[in-house]
C-alpha positions, -999 to 999 in steps of 0.1 A, spaced: -2 0 3 29 22 5 44 24 -29 5 30 -47 4 63 -19 44 68 -30 32 62 -64 2 82 -71 22 113 -47 48 114 -70 39 107 -103 -8 112 -106 -28 79 -99 -29 84 -138 3 61 -127 -12 34 -107 -19 13 -140 -1 -23 -137 14 -18 -170 34 14 -158 41 5 -129 50 -30 -112 77 -39 -85 93 -77 -87 91 -101 -59 123 -112 -58 132 -80 -45 103 -78 -24 116 -108 -12 152 -95 -5 139 -66 15 116 -88 38 146 -121 48 171 -86 48 143 -65 79 139 -106 91 172 -106 96 182 -75 110 147 -82 139 170 -112 149 205 -98 147 197 -63 152 215 -54 124 216 -58 83 235 -89 64 259 -80 42 256 -85 1 261 -123 2 229 -126 21 206 -122 -7 206 -125 -45 209 -97 -62 190 -93 -93 
């Protein structure tokens, strides 16, 4: 939801179309993994912890 609000506030609601705005699931998964690791250890892991697209 935050991504959609950011897009709407930045470039306008007309950009909220599937063919114009999307995010990849792999980058979303990487972010979730990094956040879980930070919660568990108190710090972020290095770039070798997740895949880089």
